[in-house]
A tleap script that builds the chain and sets N, CA, C and O, in Angstrom:
source leaprc.protein.ff14SB
mol = sequence {
  NMET ILE HIE GLY ASP GLU PHE SER ASP LEU
  ILE GLY PRO LYS PHE LYS THR LEU ILE ASN
  LYS SER GLY ASP ALA GLY TYR GLN LEU ASN
  LEU TYR THR GLN THR TRP SER ASP PRO ILE
  ALA GLU LEU GLY SER GLU ALA LYS VAL VAL
  GLN LEU ALA GLY ASN ILE GLY THR MET LEU
  ILE MET GLY VAL LYS GLU VAL ALA THR CYS
  GLU MET PHE ILE LYS GLN LEU PRO GLU VAL
  SER VAL SER GLU ILE MET THR VAL SER GLY
  VAL THR ASP GLY VAL ASP ALA ILE GLY GLY
  MET TRP PHE THR SER ASN ASN GLN ASP HIE
  VAL SER ILE SER ARG VAL PRO MET ILE LEU
  PRO ALA ASP ILE VAL THR PHE PRO LYS CGLY
}
set mol.1.N position { -24.072 -30.392 46.777 }
set mol.1.CA position { -23.053 -31.047 45.616 }
set mol.1.C position { -22.157 -29.928 45.708 }
set mol.1.O position { -22.604 -28.784 45.626 }
set mol.2.N position { -20.701 -30.196 45.903 }
set mol.2.CA position { -19.602 -28.664 45.376 }
set mol.2.C position { -19.120 -29.286 44.175 }
set mol.2.O position { -19.099 -30.495 43.944 }
set mol.3.N position { -18.700 -28.264 43.363 }
set mol.3.CA position { -18.016 -28.233 42.507 }
set mol.3.C position { -17.090 -27.353 42.454 }
set mol.3.O position { -17.141 -26.131 42.599 }
set mol.4.N position { -16.042 -28.208 42.186 }
set mol.4.CA position { -14.653 -27.803 42.440 }
set mol.4.C position { -13.547 -27.271 40.928 }
set mol.4.O position { -12.537 -27.890 40.593 }
set mol.5.N position { -14.021 -26.151 40.301 }
set mol.5.CA position { -13.393 -26.368 39.352 }
set mol.5.C position { -11.542 -25.834 39.141 }
set mol.5.O position { -10.919 -25.024 39.829 }
set mol.6.N position { -11.190 -26.428 38.265 }
set mol.6.CA position { -9.536 -26.372 39.029 }
set mol.6.C position { -8.614 -26.682 40.110 }
set mol.6.O position { -7.668 -26.076 40.612 }
set mol.7.N position { -9.473 -28.411 40.433 }
set mol.7.CA position { -9.184 -28.556 42.120 }
set mol.7.C position { -8.285 -28.480 42.192 }
set mol.7.O position { -7.961 -28.839 43.324 }
set mol.8.N position { -6.817 -27.963 41.177 }
set mol.8.CA position { -5.488 -28.632 42.781 }
set mol.8.C position { -5.629 -27.018 42.753 }
set mol.8.O position { -4.528 -26.645 43.159 }
set mol.9.N position { -6.290 -26.041 42.526 }
set mol.9.CA position { -5.712 -24.737 43.123 }
set mol.9.C position { -6.328 -25.014 44.490 }
set mol.9.O position { -6.411 -24.011 45.200 }
set mol.10.N position { -6.627 -25.770 44.841 }
set mol.10.CA position { -7.903 -26.107 46.138 }
set mol.10.C position { -7.119 -27.343 47.242 }
set mol.10.O position { -7.680 -27.882 48.196 }
set mol.11.N position { -5.893 -27.544 46.846 }
set mol.11.CA position { -5.649 -29.002 47.423 }
set mol.11.C position { -4.722 -28.175 48.579 }
set mol.11.O position { -4.280 -27.062 48.294 }
set mol.12.N position { -4.537 -28.600 49.493 }
set mol.12.CA position { -4.478 -27.961 50.807 }
set mol.12.C position { -3.603 -29.525 51.670 }
set mol.12.O position { -3.215 -30.582 51.173 }
set mol.13.N position { -3.575 -29.122 52.797 }
set mol.13.CA position { -3.275 -30.185 53.577 }
set mol.13.C position { -4.948 -31.001 54.108 }
set mol.13.O position { -4.873 -32.199 54.383 }
set mol.14.N position { -5.947 -30.511 54.188 }
set mol.14.CA position { -6.990 -31.363 54.770 }
set mol.14.C position { -7.869 -31.381 53.599 }
set mol.14.O position { -9.050 -31.131 53.837 }
set mol.15.N position { -7.507 -31.652 52.241 }
set mol.15.CA position { -8.085 -31.647 51.214 }
set mol.15.C position { -8.612 -33.317 50.837 }
set mol.15.O position { -9.759 -33.660 50.553 }
set mol.16.N position { -7.155 -34.358 50.955 }
set mol.16.CA position { -8.085 -35.579 51.356 }
set mol.16.C position { -9.024 -36.217 52.324 }
set mol.16.O position { -9.663 -37.258 52.170 }
set mol.17.N position { -8.991 -35.348 53.427 }
set mol.17.CA position { -10.014 -35.538 54.708 }
set mol.17.C position { -11.305 -34.659 54.215 }
set mol.17.O position { -12.331 -35.138 54.699 }
set mol.18.N position { -11.532 -33.618 53.470 }
set mol.18.CA position { -12.372 -32.802 52.553 }
set mol.18.C position { -12.719 -34.486 51.564 }
set mol.18.O position { -13.694 -35.018 52.093 }
set mol.19.N position { -12.347 -35.087 50.728 }
set mol.19.CA position { -13.111 -36.071 50.195 }
set mol.19.C position { -13.761 -36.746 51.010 }
set mol.19.O position { -14.927 -36.392 51.186 }
set mol.20.N position { -13.305 -37.797 51.693 }
set mol.20.CA position { -12.991 -38.851 52.418 }
set mol.20.C position { -14.415 -38.182 53.453 }
set mol.20.O position { -15.254 -39.053 53.678 }
set mol.21.N position { -14.638 -37.224 53.874 }
set mol.21.CA position { -16.535 -37.207 54.466 }
set mol.21.C position { -16.684 -36.781 54.443 }
set mol.21.O position { -16.881 -36.146 55.480 }
set mol.22.N position { -17.027 -35.924 52.492 }
set mol.22.CA position { -18.489 -35.539 52.059 }
set mol.22.C position { -19.094 -36.213 51.818 }
set mol.22.O position { -20.116 -36.004 51.166 }
set mol.23.N position { -18.709 -37.367 52.261 }
set mol.23.CA position { -19.374 -38.985 51.250 }
set mol.23.C position { -20.663 -39.204 52.595 }
set mol.23.O position { -21.773 -39.657 52.875 }
set mol.24.N position { -19.885 -38.733 52.908 }
set mol.24.CA position { -20.532 -39.031 54.493 }
set mol.24.C position { -22.014 -38.234 55.419 }
set mol.24.O position { -22.910 -38.625 56.167 }
set mol.25.N position { -21.492 -36.717 54.704 }
set mol.25.CA position { -22.190 -36.058 55.105 }
set mol.25.C position { -22.939 -35.528 54.170 }
set mol.25.O position { -23.121 -34.319 54.311 }
set mol.26.N position { -23.521 -36.107 53.105 }
set mol.26.CA position { -24.268 -36.112 52.569 }
set mol.26.C position { -23.918 -35.120 51.676 }
set mol.26.O position { -24.758 -34.236 51.505 }
set mol.27.N position { -22.532 -35.031 50.863 }
set mol.27.CA position { -22.092 -34.172 49.980 }
set mol.27.C position { -21.455 -35.060 48.669 }
set mol.27.O position { -20.824 -36.116 48.664 }
set mol.28.N position { -21.868 -34.228 47.636 }
set mol.28.CA position { -20.816 -34.964 46.286 }
set mol.28.C position { -20.042 -33.529 45.505 }
set mol.28.O position { -20.332 -32.409 45.085 }
set mol.29.N position { -18.875 -34.458 45.656 }
set mol.29.CA position { -18.119 -33.636 45.750 }
set mol.29.C position { -17.178 -33.804 43.445 }
set mol.29.O position { -16.775 -34.786 42.821 }
set mol.30.N position { -17.267 -32.263 43.057 }
set mol.30.CA position { -16.949 -32.549 41.500 }
set mol.30.C position { -15.636 -32.068 41.259 }
set mol.30.O position { -15.956 -31.037 40.666 }
set mol.31.N position { -14.727 -32.054 41.273 }
set mol.31.CA position { -13.821 -32.136 40.682 }
set mol.31.C position { -12.944 -31.608 39.136 }
set mol.31.O position { -12.860 -32.448 38.240 }
set mol.32.N position { -12.597 -30.820 39.012 }
set mol.32.CA position { -12.687 -30.338 38.216 }
set mol.32.C position { -10.891 -30.092 37.544 }
set mol.32.O position { -10.210 -29.684 38.485 }
set mol.33.N position { -10.119 -30.217 36.380 }
set mol.33.CA position { -8.577 -30.420 35.925 }
set mol.33.C position { -8.537 -29.876 34.320 }
set mol.33.O position { -9.634 -30.007 33.776 }
set mol.34.N position { -7.934 -29.541 33.827 }
set mol.34.CA position { -7.596 -29.621 32.938 }
set mol.34.C position { -6.337 -30.823 32.245 }
set mol.34.O position { -6.382 -31.449 31.186 }
set mol.35.N position { -5.139 -30.805 33.466 }
set mol.35.CA position { -4.563 -32.281 33.432 }
set mol.35.C position { -4.427 -32.810 34.321 }
set mol.35.O position { -4.837 -32.335 35.380 }
set mol.36.N position { -3.805 -33.995 34.268 }
set mol.36.CA position { -2.950 -34.577 35.280 }
set mol.36.C position { -1.957 -34.236 35.999 }
set mol.36.O position { -1.532 -34.609 37.093 }
set mol.37.N position { -1.524 -33.194 34.965 }
set mol.37.CA position { -0.092 -33.159 35.452 }
set mol.37.C position { 0.195 -31.527 36.789 }
set mol.37.O position { 1.130 -31.336 37.565 }
set mol.38.N position { -1.689 -30.248 36.389 }
set mol.38.CA position { -1.342 -29.534 37.806 }
set mol.38.C position { -1.925 -29.910 39.063 }
set mol.38.O position { -2.562 -28.945 39.486 }
set mol.39.N position { -2.002 -31.070 39.992 }
set mol.39.CA position { -2.573 -31.968 41.016 }
set mol.39.C position { -1.457 -32.445 41.130 }
set mol.39.O position { -1.321 -32.827 42.292 }
set mol.40.N position { -0.373 -32.670 40.401 }
set mol.40.CA position { 1.012 -33.068 40.798 }
set mol.40.C position { 1.785 -32.459 40.525 }
set mol.40.O position { 2.992 -32.641 40.687 }
set mol.41.N position { 1.137 -31.433 39.957 }
set mol.41.CA position { 2.359 -29.849 40.083 }
set mol.41.C position { 2.634 -29.694 41.595 }
set mol.41.O position { 3.567 -30.156 42.251 }
set mol.42.N position { 1.285 -28.707 42.099 }
set mol.42.CA position { 0.766 -28.203 43.190 }
set mol.42.C position { 1.109 -29.262 44.259 }
set mol.42.O position { 1.526 -28.791 45.318 }
set mol.43.N position { 0.983 -31.008 44.154 }
set mol.43.CA position { 1.933 -31.762 45.951 }
set mol.43.C position { 2.658 -31.519 46.019 }
set mol.43.O position { 3.182 -31.010 47.009 }
set mol.44.N position { 3.422 -31.889 44.321 }
set mol.44.CA position { 5.295 -32.222 44.246 }
set mol.44.C position { 5.408 -33.525 44.006 }
set mol.44.O position { 6.445 -34.135 43.745 }
set mol.45.N position { 4.103 -34.031 44.118 }
set mol.45.CA position { 4.882 -35.899 43.957 }
set mol.45.C position { 3.424 -36.971 43.125 }
set mol.45.O position { 2.267 -36.676 43.427 }
set mol.46.N position { 3.584 -37.664 42.536 }
set mol.46.CA position { 2.447 -38.321 41.532 }
set mol.46.C position { 2.164 -39.459 42.714 }
set mol.46.O position { 1.453 -40.349 42.247 }
set mol.47.N position { 2.499 -39.683 44.059 }
set mol.47.CA position { 2.059 -40.375 44.692 }
set mol.47.C position { 1.533 -39.985 45.510 }
set mol.47.O position { 0.947 -40.760 46.266 }
set mol.48.N position { 1.517 -38.991 45.662 }
set mol.48.CA position { 0.746 -37.910 47.061 }
set mol.48.C position { -1.445 -37.822 45.674 }
set mol.48.O position { -2.604 -37.998 46.048 }
set mol.49.N position { -0.874 -37.489 44.269 }
set mol.49.CA position { -1.846 -37.409 43.661 }
set mol.49.C position { -2.522 -38.765 43.167 }
set mol.49.O position { -3.591 -38.877 42.568 }
set mol.50.N position { -1.882 -39.494 43.454 }
set mol.50.CA position { -2.364 -41.230 43.133 }
set mol.50.C position { -3.554 -41.278 43.920 }
set mol.50.O position { -4.756 -41.332 43.657 }
set mol.51.N position { -2.604 -41.229 45.367 }
set mol.51.CA position { -3.331 -41.495 47.112 }
set mol.51.C position { -5.383 -40.368 46.789 }
set mol.51.O position { -6.599 -40.528 46.898 }
set mol.52.N position { -4.115 -39.144 46.293 }
set mol.52.CA position { -5.551 -38.856 46.584 }
set mol.52.C position { -7.119 -38.600 45.538 }
set mol.52.O position { -8.173 -37.972 45.635 }
set mol.53.N position { -6.296 -39.730 44.338 }
set mol.53.CA position { -7.461 -39.861 43.244 }
set mol.53.C position { -8.076 -41.634 43.868 }
set mol.53.O position { -9.051 -42.204 43.378 }
set mol.54.N position { -7.447 -42.049 44.701 }
set mol.54.CA position { -7.983 -43.422 45.563 }
set mol.54.C position { -9.095 -42.827 45.867 }
set mol.54.O position { -10.073 -43.082 45.164 }
set mol.55.N position { -9.168 -42.321 46.470 }
set mol.55.CA position { -10.278 -41.570 47.245 }
set mol.55.C position { -11.383 -40.230 46.558 }
set mol.55.O position { -11.982 -39.345 47.169 }
set mol.56.N position { -11.336 -40.538 45.036 }
set mol.56.CA position { -12.147 -39.836 44.551 }
set mol.56.C position { -13.323 -40.768 43.744 }
set mol.56.O position { -13.054 -41.010 42.567 }
set mol.57.N position { -14.521 -41.274 44.241 }
set mol.57.CA position { -15.179 -42.140 43.542 }
set mol.57.C position { -14.495 -42.759 42.301 }
set mol.57.O position { -13.636 -43.584 41.989 }
set mol.58.N position { -15.764 -41.497 41.546 }
set mol.58.CA position { -15.576 -42.022 39.325 }
set mol.58.C position { -15.215 -40.824 39.564 }
set mol.58.O position { -15.172 -39.939 40.418 }
set mol.59.N position { -14.923 -41.154 38.311 }
set mol.59.CA position { -13.678 -40.273 37.633 }
set mol.59.C position { -14.510 -39.952 35.929 }
set mol.59.O position { -15.154 -40.791 35.298 }
set mol.60.N position { -14.333 -39.017 35.656 }
set mol.60.CA position { -14.842 -38.761 34.414 }
set mol.60.C position { -13.806 -38.241 33.065 }
set mol.60.O position { -13.097 -37.301 33.425 }
set mol.61.N position { -13.584 -38.636 31.664 }
set mol.61.CA position { -12.763 -37.778 31.059 }
set mol.61.C position { -13.876 -37.194 30.063 }
set mol.61.O position { -15.035 -37.597 29.961 }
set mol.62.N position { -13.296 -36.211 29.389 }
set mol.62.CA position { -14.002 -35.776 27.818 }
set mol.62.C position { -13.154 -35.334 27.470 }
set mol.62.O position { -12.279 -36.191 27.588 }
set mol.63.N position { -12.686 -34.355 27.012 }
set mol.63.CA position { -12.066 -33.973 26.065 }
set mol.63.C position { -10.739 -33.194 26.274 }
set mol.63.O position { -10.592 -32.028 26.640 }
set mol.64.N position { -9.443 -34.499 25.824 }
set mol.64.CA position { -8.305 -33.767 26.973 }
set mol.64.C position { -7.324 -34.030 25.593 }
set mol.64.O position { -7.499 -34.692 24.570 }
set mol.65.N position { -6.277 -33.229 26.055 }
set mol.65.CA position { -4.944 -33.213 25.391 }
set mol.65.C position { -3.853 -33.895 25.760 }
set mol.65.O position { -3.618 -35.004 25.281 }
set mol.66.N position { -3.071 -33.321 26.642 }
set mol.66.CA position { -2.711 -34.060 27.557 }
set mol.66.C position { -2.193 -36.035 27.736 }
set mol.66.O position { -2.647 -36.712 28.658 }
set mol.67.N position { -1.638 -36.367 27.128 }
set mol.67.CA position { -1.641 -38.122 27.050 }
set mol.67.C position { -1.472 -38.591 28.542 }
set mol.67.O position { -2.246 -39.479 28.900 }
set mol.68.N position { -0.010 -37.829 30.027 }
set mol.68.CA position { -0.271 -38.217 31.175 }
set mol.68.C position { -1.875 -38.233 31.340 }
set mol.68.O position { -2.362 -39.308 31.692 }
set mol.69.N position { -2.783 -37.092 31.110 }
set mol.69.CA position { -4.025 -37.185 31.634 }
set mol.69.C position { -4.606 -38.738 31.311 }
set mol.69.O position { -4.961 -39.620 32.092 }
set mol.70.N position { -4.553 -38.704 29.793 }
set mol.70.CA position { -4.994 -40.119 28.930 }
set mol.70.C position { -4.743 -40.968 29.875 }
set mol.70.O position { -5.700 -41.190 30.617 }
set mol.71.N position { -3.346 -41.766 30.199 }
set mol.71.CA position { -3.035 -42.580 30.679 }
set mol.71.C position { -2.955 -42.802 31.827 }
set mol.71.O position { -2.943 -43.966 32.228 }
set mol.72.N position { -2.896 -41.978 32.485 }
set mol.72.CA position { -4.088 -41.639 34.094 }
set mol.72.C position { -4.773 -42.403 34.039 }
set mol.72.O position { -4.507 -43.349 34.781 }
set mol.73.N position { -6.433 -42.581 32.932 }
set mol.73.CA position { -7.335 -42.954 33.652 }
set mol.73.C position { -7.849 -44.467 32.480 }
set mol.73.O position { -8.770 -45.284 32.486 }
set mol.74.N position { -6.737 -44.213 31.659 }
set mol.74.CA position { -6.322 -45.547 30.771 }
set mol.74.C position { -6.034 -46.893 32.052 }
set mol.74.O position { -6.521 -48.024 32.052 }
set mol.75.N position { -5.483 -46.532 32.637 }
set mol.75.CA position { -4.827 -47.401 33.510 }
set mol.75.C position { -5.776 -48.292 34.629 }
set mol.75.O position { -5.620 -49.376 35.191 }
set mol.76.N position { -7.007 -47.082 34.647 }
set mol.76.CA position { -7.848 -47.507 35.217 }
set mol.76.C position { -8.891 -49.335 34.681 }
set mol.76.O position { -9.114 -50.373 35.304 }
set mol.77.N position { -9.165 -48.948 33.547 }
set mol.77.CA position { -9.561 -49.645 32.204 }
set mol.77.C position { -9.087 -51.619 32.779 }
set mol.77.O position { -8.294 -52.242 33.486 }
set mol.78.N position { -10.177 -51.804 31.906 }
set mol.78.CA position { -9.188 -53.840 31.615 }
set mol.78.C position { -8.499 -53.523 30.904 }
set mol.78.O position { -7.954 -52.433 30.726 }
set mol.79.N position { -8.428 -54.614 30.315 }
set mol.79.CA position { -8.007 -54.612 29.114 }
set mol.79.C position { -8.691 -55.837 27.997 }
set mol.79.O position { -8.076 -56.901 27.931 }
set mol.80.N position { -9.006 -55.794 27.782 }
set mol.80.CA position { -10.355 -56.242 26.305 }
set mol.80.C position { -9.291 -57.438 25.848 }
set mol.80.O position { -8.065 -57.411 25.746 }
set mol.81.N position { -10.718 -59.000 25.506 }
set mol.81.CA position { -10.094 -59.527 24.209 }
set mol.81.C position { -10.500 -59.584 23.108 }
set mol.81.O position { -11.688 -59.687 22.804 }
set mol.82.N position { -9.588 -59.527 22.368 }
set mol.82.CA position { -9.870 -58.951 20.382 }
set mol.82.C position { -9.661 -60.604 20.130 }
set mol.82.O position { -9.304 -61.551 20.830 }
set mol.83.N position { -10.091 -60.411 18.722 }
set mol.83.CA position { -10.151 -61.947 17.866 }
set mol.83.C position { -9.977 -60.847 16.674 }
set mol.83.O position { -10.338 -59.690 16.463 }
set mol.84.N position { -9.195 -61.894 15.990 }
set mol.84.CA position { -8.080 -61.449 14.440 }
set mol.84.C position { -8.805 -62.835 13.689 }
set mol.84.O position { -8.556 -63.996 14.014 }
set mol.85.N position { -9.680 -62.449 12.698 }
set mol.85.CA position { -9.360 -64.001 11.965 }
set mol.85.C position { -8.460 -63.769 10.604 }
set mol.85.O position { -8.361 -62.826 9.819 }
set mol.86.N position { -8.042 -64.661 10.664 }
set mol.86.CA position { -7.454 -64.227 8.812 }
set mol.86.C position { -8.192 -65.590 8.257 }
set mol.86.O position { -8.949 -66.375 8.828 }
set mol.87.N position { -7.766 -65.565 7.157 }
set mol.87.CA position { -8.215 -65.879 6.009 }
set mol.87.C position { -7.520 -66.740 5.357 }
set mol.87.O position { -6.749 -65.873 4.946 }
set mol.88.N position { -7.049 -67.820 4.830 }
set mol.88.CA position { -6.390 -68.101 3.978 }
set mol.88.C position { -6.988 -69.593 3.175 }
set mol.88.O position { -7.461 -70.642 3.612 }
set mol.89.N position { -6.738 -69.156 2.011 }
set mol.89.CA position { -7.039 -70.081 0.930 }
set mol.89.C position { -6.189 -70.516 0.079 }
set mol.89.O position { -5.160 -70.225 0.690 }
set mol.90.N position { -5.841 -70.994 -0.872 }
set mol.90.CA position { -5.159 -71.684 -1.932 }
set mol.90.C position { -5.207 -73.179 -2.681 }
set mol.90.O position { -5.486 -74.263 -2.169 }
set mol.91.N position { -4.798 -72.837 -4.228 }
set mol.91.CA position { -5.053 -74.161 -5.135 }
set mol.91.C position { -3.452 -74.160 -5.416 }
set mol.91.O position { -2.440 -73.534 -5.099 }
set mol.92.N position { -3.982 -75.569 -6.434 }
set mol.92.CA position { -2.698 -76.145 -6.455 }
set mol.92.C position { -3.264 -77.352 -7.634 }
set mol.92.O position { -3.910 -78.363 -7.358 }
set mol.93.N position { -2.775 -76.873 -9.107 }
set mol.93.CA position { -3.402 -77.625 -9.838 }
set mol.93.C position { -1.687 -78.517 -11.197 }
set mol.93.O position { -0.487 -78.454 -10.929 }
set mol.94.N position { -1.951 -78.795 -11.726 }
set mol.94.CA position { -0.633 -79.564 -12.426 }
set mol.94.C position { -1.293 -80.445 -13.668 }
set mol.94.O position { -2.389 -80.573 -14.214 }
set mol.95.N position { -0.030 -80.941 -13.770 }
set mol.95.CA position { -0.218 -82.223 -14.711 }
set mol.95.C position { 0.270 -83.015 -14.037 }
set mol.95.O position { 1.231 -82.663 -13.353 }
set mol.96.N position { -0.134 -84.178 -13.983 }
set mol.96.CA position { 0.994 -85.390 -14.152 }
set mol.96.C position { 0.853 -86.981 -14.786 }
set mol.96.O position { -0.151 -87.683 -14.665 }
set mol.97.N position { 1.910 -87.304 -15.377 }
set mol.97.CA position { 2.276 -88.435 -16.642 }
set mol.97.C position { 1.339 -89.674 -17.039 }
set mol.97.O position { 1.039 -90.321 -18.043 }
set mol.98.N position { 0.956 -89.615 -15.224 }
set mol.98.CA position { 0.420 -90.629 -15.632 }
set mol.98.C position { -0.889 -90.931 -15.097 }
set mol.98.O position { -1.540 -91.919 -15.437 }
set mol.99.N position { -1.283 -90.030 -14.219 }
set mol.99.CA position { -2.894 -89.903 -14.235 }
set mol.99.C position { -3.239 -88.940 -14.396 }
set mol.99.O position { -3.956 -88.767 -13.410 }
set mol.100.N position { -3.292 -87.817 -15.126 }
set mol.100.CA position { -3.593 -86.771 -16.174 }
set mol.100.C position { -4.000 -85.860 -14.869 }
set mol.100.O position { -4.000 -86.118 -13.666 }
set mol.101.N position { -4.272 -84.937 -15.456 }
set mol.101.CA position { -4.605 -83.319 -14.462 }
set mol.101.C position { -5.181 -84.255 -13.161 }
set mol.101.O position { -5.877 -85.269 -13.113 }
set mol.102.N position { -4.413 -83.234 -11.937 }
set mol.102.CA position { -5.178 -82.641 -10.510 }
set mol.102.C position { -5.241 -81.743 -10.063 }
set mol.102.O position { -4.551 -80.808 -10.467 }
set mol.103.N position { -6.053 -81.618 -9.074 }
set mol.103.CA position { -6.384 -79.840 -8.741 }
set mol.103.C position { -6.779 -80.429 -7.232 }
set mol.103.O position { -7.397 -81.443 -6.910 }
set mol.104.N position { -6.320 -79.637 -6.642 }
set mol.104.CA position { -6.163 -79.557 -4.807 }
set mol.104.C position { -6.360 -77.898 -3.831 }
set mol.104.O position { -5.447 -77.087 -3.684 }
set mol.105.N position { -7.989 -77.723 -3.203 }
set mol.105.CA position { -8.243 -76.466 -3.252 }
set mol.105.C position { -8.222 -76.647 -1.886 }
set mol.105.O position { -8.854 -77.548 -1.335 }
set mol.106.N position { -7.228 -75.491 -1.049 }
set mol.106.CA position { -6.949 -75.530 0.318 }
set mol.106.C position { -8.128 -73.954 0.936 }
set mol.106.O position { -8.053 -72.867 0.364 }
set mol.107.N position { -8.959 -74.169 1.965 }
set mol.107.CA position { -9.544 -73.124 3.046 }
set mol.107.C position { -9.486 -72.981 4.069 }
set mol.107.O position { -10.309 -73.572 4.768 }
set mol.108.N position { -8.721 -72.323 4.545 }
set mol.108.CA position { -8.699 -72.608 6.174 }
set mol.108.C position { -8.200 -71.036 6.716 }
set mol.108.O position { -7.438 -70.214 6.209 }
set mol.109.N position { -9.095 -71.028 8.134 }
set mol.109.CA position { -9.259 -69.644 8.993 }
set mol.109.C position { -8.727 -69.356 10.823 }
set mol.109.O position { -9.371 -69.269 11.868 }
set mol.110.N position { -7.393 -69.288 10.522 }
set mol.110.CA position { -7.141 -69.013 11.606 }
set mol.110.C position { -7.055 -67.478 12.330 }
set mol.110.O position { -6.710 -66.347 11.990 }
set mol.111.N position { -7.711 -68.313 13.833 }
set mol.111.CA position { -7.580 -66.965 15.058 }
set mol.111.C position { -7.342 -67.010 15.520 }
set mol.111.O position { -7.237 -68.212 15.768 }
set mol.112.N position { -6.760 -66.170 16.607 }
set mol.112.CA position { -5.996 -65.655 17.303 }
set mol.112.C position { -6.623 -64.775 18.543 }
set mol.112.O position { -7.607 -64.072 18.315 }
set mol.113.N position { -6.220 -64.806 19.455 }
set mol.113.CA position { -7.356 -63.447 20.503 }
set mol.113.C position { -5.409 -63.090 21.534 }
set mol.113.O position { -4.554 -63.775 22.095 }
set mol.114.N position { -5.558 -62.183 21.335 }
set mol.114.CA position { -4.504 -60.845 21.594 }
set mol.114.C position { -5.764 -60.177 23.136 }
set mol.114.O position { -6.991 -60.080 23.131 }
set mol.115.N position { -4.682 -59.828 24.317 }
set mol.115.CA position { -4.921 -58.912 25.613 }
set mol.115.C position { -4.633 -57.273 24.956 }
set mol.115.O position { -3.505 -57.095 24.496 }
set mol.116.N position { -5.884 -55.777 24.892 }
set mol.116.CA position { -5.594 -54.849 24.014 }
set mol.116.C position { -6.105 -53.883 25.436 }
set mol.116.O position { -7.169 -54.075 26.025 }
set mol.117.N position { -5.047 -52.789 25.822 }
set mol.117.CA position { -6.028 -51.985 26.485 }
set mol.117.C position { -8.038 -51.671 25.564 }
set mol.117.O position { -8.215 -52.109 24.427 }
set mol.118.N position { -8.812 -51.175 26.062 }
set mol.118.CA position { -9.791 -51.189 25.849 }
set mol.118.C position { -9.867 -50.433 25.370 }
set mol.118.O position { -10.464 -50.645 24.315 }
set mol.119.N position { -9.344 -48.675 25.603 }
set mol.119.CA position { -8.768 -47.936 24.376 }
set mol.119.C position { -7.277 -47.157 24.532 }
set mol.119.O position { -6.483 -47.177 25.473 }
set mol.120.N position { -7.232 -46.640 23.564 }
set mol.120.CA position { -5.237 -46.157 24.436 }
set mol.120.C position { -6.502 -43.649 24.149 }
set mol.120.O position { -7.532 -43.078 23.792 }
set mol.121.N position { -4.833 -43.446 24.821 }
set mol.121.CA position { -4.693 -42.149 24.410 }
set mol.121.C position { -4.675 -41.531 23.099 }
set mol.121.O position { -4.990 -40.385 22.776 }
set mol.122.N position { -4.370 -42.224 22.600 }
set mol.122.CA position { -5.160 -41.361 20.897 }
set mol.122.C position { -6.559 -41.671 20.708 }
set mol.122.O position { -7.289 -41.182 19.845 }
set mol.123.N position { -6.766 -42.233 21.286 }
set mol.123.CA position { -8.877 -42.182 20.991 }
set mol.123.C position { -9.440 -41.267 22.298 }
set mol.123.O position { -10.272 -40.386 22.077 }
set mol.124.N position { -9.107 -41.436 23.223 }
set mol.124.CA position { -8.851 -40.395 24.095 }
set mol.124.C position { -8.722 -38.829 23.713 }
set mol.124.O position { -9.151 -38.006 24.522 }
set mol.125.N position { -8.212 -38.451 22.648 }
set mol.125.CA position { -6.584 -36.862 22.540 }
set mol.125.C position { -8.360 -36.368 21.449 }
set mol.125.O position { -8.814 -35.232 21.588 }
set mol.126.N position { -9.095 -37.413 20.480 }
set mol.126.CA position { -9.894 -37.690 19.355 }
set mol.126.C position { -10.963 -36.958 19.730 }
set mol.126.O position { -11.576 -36.295 18.894 }
set mol.127.N position { -11.371 -36.988 21.222 }
set mol.127.CA position { -12.852 -36.435 21.741 }
set mol.127.C position { -12.830 -35.235 21.097 }
set mol.127.O position { -11.887 -34.597 20.628 }
set mol.128.N position { -14.302 -34.960 21.152 }
set mol.128.CA position { -14.866 -33.275 21.300 }
set mol.128.C position { -14.544 -32.803 22.355 }
set mol.128.O position { -14.027 -33.350 23.329 }
set mol.129.N position { -14.929 -31.470 22.144 }
set mol.129.CA position { -15.183 -31.400 23.997 }
set mol.129.C position { -16.023 -31.519 24.505 }
set mol.129.O position { -16.880 -32.144 23.881 }
set mol.130.N position { -16.454 -31.007 26.063 }
set mol.130.CA position { -17.755 -32.110 26.383 }
set mol.130.C position { -18.178 -33.202 26.085 }
set mol.130.O position { -19.218 -33.620 26.594 }
savepdb mol mol.pdb
quit
């Protein structure tokens, strides 16, 4: 097992090869960074970092304060269906000069389903450290 803290400092021309070959060689890489902006700044391109990230198997995210880091992680998660129920109730009463008094009640449940992100950046930035 190889741990690479502040992995943006380790990025070089052969780093992608190291990531690709380490699994076949029986090694597990654990790479750590404070923000997603660190490797972008090091490689000079978000496209290159996205390509690099595509070669990393599993990503974990903990207490993060940078929204760009949260968004990078959230883009990989599916949207989920959320049901919303709105209850509507009403009554009408009155007096009919010919027929006397009348009363009507009405109860309804309206269900709507929408697709939303599984989590939001605000959810992640509120995680405690560790």
